[in-house]
VMD Tcl script that draws the C-alpha trace (Angstrom):
set ca {
  {-2.05 -7.93 40.07}
  {0.14 -6.34 37.79}
  {-2.32 -3.27 36.70}
  {-0.60 -1.04 34.07}
  {-0.50 2.43 34.95}
  {-3.58 4.78 34.04}
  {-1.05 7.30 32.00}
  {0.40 4.76 29.86}
  {-1.15 4.67 26.18}
  {-2.76 1.31 26.29}
  {-4.66 2.29 29.71}
  {-5.85 5.70 28.09}
  {-7.33 4.00 24.80}
  {-9.02 1.27 26.87}
  {-10.59 4.16 29.45}
  {-11.66 6.21 26.09}
  {-13.14 3.00 24.52}
  {-14.69 2.43 27.94}
  {-16.31 6.03 28.40}
  {-17.51 6.10 25.33}
  {-19.38 2.79 25.91}
  {-20.60 4.05 28.89}
  {-22.12 7.34 27.80}
  {-24.62 4.74 26.04}
  {-25.40 3.02 29.09}
  {-29.31 2.84 29.68}
  {-30.77 3.49 33.03}
  {-31.17 5.98 35.59}
  {-28.29 4.75 37.82}
  {-24.65 6.39 36.59}
  {-22.14 4.38 38.16}
  {-18.53 5.68 38.37}
  {-16.85 3.71 36.12}
  {-13.10 3.17 35.87}
  {-11.18 0.94 33.20}
  {-7.77 -0.47 33.95}
  {-5.43 -2.81 31.77}
  {-3.63 -5.93 33.61}
  {-0.59 -6.59 32.07}
  {-1.13 -10.77 32.21}
  {-1.31 -13.10 29.00}
  {-4.65 -14.70 29.71}
  {-7.79 -13.67 28.17}
  {-10.01 -12.03 30.83}
  {-11.68 -9.19 31.73}
  {-13.62 -8.80 34.84}
  {-16.00 -6.12 36.53}
  {-16.24 -5.25 40.22}
  {-19.16 -3.99 42.14}
  {-19.49 -0.06 41.60}
  {-17.90 0.17 38.46}
  {-13.98 -0.72 38.29}
  {-13.22 -2.80 35.00}
  {-10.37 -4.55 34.22}
  {-9.04 -5.94 31.19}
  {-6.22 -8.14 30.48}
  {-3.24 -7.52 27.81}
  {-4.18 -11.10 26.54}
  {-7.85 -9.87 25.43}
  {-6.36 -6.93 23.65}
  {-3.96 -9.20 21.68}
  {-6.71 -11.59 20.91}
  {-9.34 -9.21 19.51}
  {-9.45 -8.93 15.64}
  {-10.94 -5.56 15.64}
  {-12.08 -2.89 17.85}
  {-15.74 -4.10 17.82}
  {-14.66 -7.37 19.36}
  {-12.75 -5.35 22.20}
  {-15.67 -3.23 22.24}
  {-17.88 -6.08 22.81}
  {-15.75 -7.65 26.02}
  {-15.92 -4.10 27.58}
  {-20.24 -3.48 26.96}
  {-20.41 -7.25 28.33}
  {-18.65 -6.32 31.73}
  {-20.33 -3.10 31.77}
  {-23.60 -4.45 31.53}
  {-22.61 -7.03 34.25}
  {-22.28 -3.91 36.94}
  {-25.15 -2.16 35.57}
  {-27.24 -5.42 36.35}
  {-25.44 -5.48 39.39}
  {-24.51 -9.38 38.72}
  {-21.11 -8.40 40.71}
  {-22.94 -6.92 43.50}
  {-25.00 -10.19 43.86}
  {-22.12 -12.19 44.08}
  {-20.59 -10.32 46.76}
  {-23.56 -10.29 48.46}
  {-23.37 -14.19 47.93}
  {-19.88 -14.59 48.94}
  {-20.42 -12.43 52.25}
  {-23.34 -14.99 53.18}
  {-20.81 -17.83 52.91}
  {-17.81 -16.63 54.66}
  {-19.88 -15.78 57.97}
  {-20.16 -19.71 58.25}
  {-16.73 -20.06 57.63}
  {-15.98 -17.52 60.13}
  {-17.76 -19.36 62.59}
  {-16.29 -22.71 61.41}
  {-12.90 -21.36 62.00}
  {-13.68 -20.25 65.30}
  {-15.27 -23.68 66.30}
  {-12.66 -25.81 65.22}
  {-9.65 -23.60 66.59}
  {-6.25 -23.18 65.29}
  {-5.47 -26.96 64.93}
  {-3.85 -27.81 61.78}
  {-6.63 -30.15 60.89}
  {-9.24 -27.47 61.77}
  {-7.29 -25.00 59.38}
  {-7.27 -27.23 56.64}
  {-11.16 -27.91 57.16}
  {-11.83 -24.03 57.01}
  {-9.25 -23.90 53.66}
  {-10.97 -26.51 52.03}
  {-14.60 -24.88 52.74}
  {-13.39 -21.66 51.75}
  {-11.84 -23.26 48.10}
  {-15.14 -24.91 47.58}
  {-17.42 -21.53 48.15}
  {-14.62 -19.62 46.07}
  {-15.51 -22.44 43.18}
  {-19.17 -21.98 43.43}
  {-19.11 -18.34 43.37}
  {-16.74 -18.23 40.43}
  {-18.94 -18.05 37.58}
  {-21.91 -15.91 36.39}
  {-25.17 -17.63 35.99}
  {-26.41 -18.36 32.37}
  {-29.01 -16.32 33.07}
  {-26.74 -13.32 34.28}
  {-24.58 -14.10 30.96}
  {-27.88 -13.81 28.75}
  {-28.90 -10.49 30.16}
  {-25.05 -9.10 29.99}
  {-25.08 -10.41 26.43}
  {-28.57 -8.61 25.21}
  {-27.49 -5.37 27.42}
  {-24.05 -5.44 26.01}
  {-25.41 -5.62 22.39}
  {-27.80 -2.86 22.94}
  {-24.84 -0.47 24.24}
  {-22.63 -1.53 21.48}
  {-25.42 -0.89 18.83}
  {-25.92 2.54 20.61}
  {-22.40 2.95 20.39}
  {-22.12 2.38 16.40}
  {-20.41 -0.91 17.08}
  {-21.78 -4.10 15.30}
  {-23.08 -5.89 18.16}
  {-22.33 -9.21 16.52}
  {-18.63 -8.44 17.21}
  {-19.49 -9.67 20.93}
  {-20.17 -13.07 20.12}
  {-17.69 -13.00 17.51}
  {-15.33 -13.07 19.90}
  {-16.79 -15.04 22.18}
  {-17.52 -18.03 19.63}
  {-13.80 -17.69 18.60}
  {-12.64 -18.28 22.23}
  {-14.91 -21.50 22.57}
  {-13.43 -22.65 19.10}
  {-10.11 -22.98 20.66}
  {-11.29 -25.75 23.29}
  {-8.52 -28.17 24.50}
  {-7.06 -27.44 28.41}
  {-5.99 -24.44 27.40}
  {-9.58 -22.80 27.48}
  {-9.15 -18.99 28.48}
  {-10.00 -17.83 31.50}
  {-12.91 -15.35 30.35}
  {-14.96 -18.29 29.47}
  {-14.30 -20.19 32.89}
  {-15.90 -16.86 34.68}
  {-18.46 -16.25 31.57}
  {-20.13 -19.77 30.65}
  {-21.78 -19.91 27.39}
  {-25.75 -19.70 27.97}
  {-26.09 -22.16 25.37}
  {-28.01 -19.99 22.75}
  {-25.60 -17.09 23.11}
  {-25.34 -16.49 19.23}
  {-29.23 -17.07 18.65}
  {-30.33 -14.43 21.54}
  {-27.79 -11.65 19.98}
  {-29.03 -12.34 16.60}
  {-32.79 -11.99 17.30}
  {-31.96 -9.04 19.54}
  {-30.09 -7.12 16.48}
  {-32.78 -8.02 14.15}
  {-35.03 -5.89 15.87}
  {-32.86 -2.88 15.54}
  {-33.00 -0.46 12.64}
  {-30.17 -1.19 10.03}
  {-27.09 1.40 10.69}
  {-23.66 1.73 9.33}
  {-21.15 0.48 12.13}
  {-17.76 1.92 12.64}
  {-14.57 0.59 11.73}
  {-11.26 0.42 13.65}
  {-9.89 3.58 14.68}
  {-6.46 4.15 14.36}
  {-5.96 4.13 18.00}
  {-6.87 0.80 18.00}
  {-4.34 -0.25 15.39}
  {-1.64 1.43 17.29}
  {-2.67 -0.10 20.76}
  {-2.79 -3.50 19.10}
  {0.78 -3.29 17.48}
  {1.93 -1.94 20.99}
  {0.67 -4.87 22.79}
  {2.22 -7.08 20.44}
  {5.71 -6.09 21.73}
  {4.73 -6.03 25.26}
  {6.20 -9.00 27.55}
  {2.99 -9.54 29.90}
  {4.50 -9.93 33.57}
  {3.54 -13.99 33.43}
  {4.53 -14.54 29.95}
  {7.75 -16.75 30.00}
  {10.41 -15.95 27.38}
  {10.00 -17.45 24.07}
  {5.98 -17.84 24.52}
}
mol new
graphics top color blue
foreach p $ca { graphics top sphere $p radius 0.5 }
foreach p [lrange $ca 0 end-1] q [lrange $ca 1 end] { graphics top cylinder $p $q radius 0.2 }
display resetview
């Protein structure tokens, strides 16, 4: 992946925002979170087991305010805390072992290699998405993290709803990996209603500067004129 250097301004901003949210992460386990920016135009973000979190430039571009970007990051933090990505990795290992046996049994013939490749693609497809239950859990924990960090938790579902409204063949990759559990808005609204009313923070000057900077960047997979 075309990961931007951690020393670049956009990376340092995402790192600061991520660590600010992590400081309000509930629970006893303190994961070694690390935040990175990928120079890709697609709207996407993902977490790996143990704490690495990646945010595409396209996601920063698409966020209307800092709260929406914070919502994406808080959602990914929640997947790590709730061990969703670890569970996916464990499931993947269970799938890969039979595939390895399949490859050994069919040999190195062209037919055998194609069969193994087809099985592997099918396995990857099954393991790509988080479950709807996992998405609901990440929404609820993410909203709590946002509230504790003084961001409006509803900004998270605002951003997801915005992406869903785009529709058509160009559905953002983020929605492919993070399916709507079906009642996302209502679940978060009910959670927010339980929190005491408070004043939420506005955009930081850093967000406005980074937003302007990424607007001028050409992601590595963006063609001239796009």
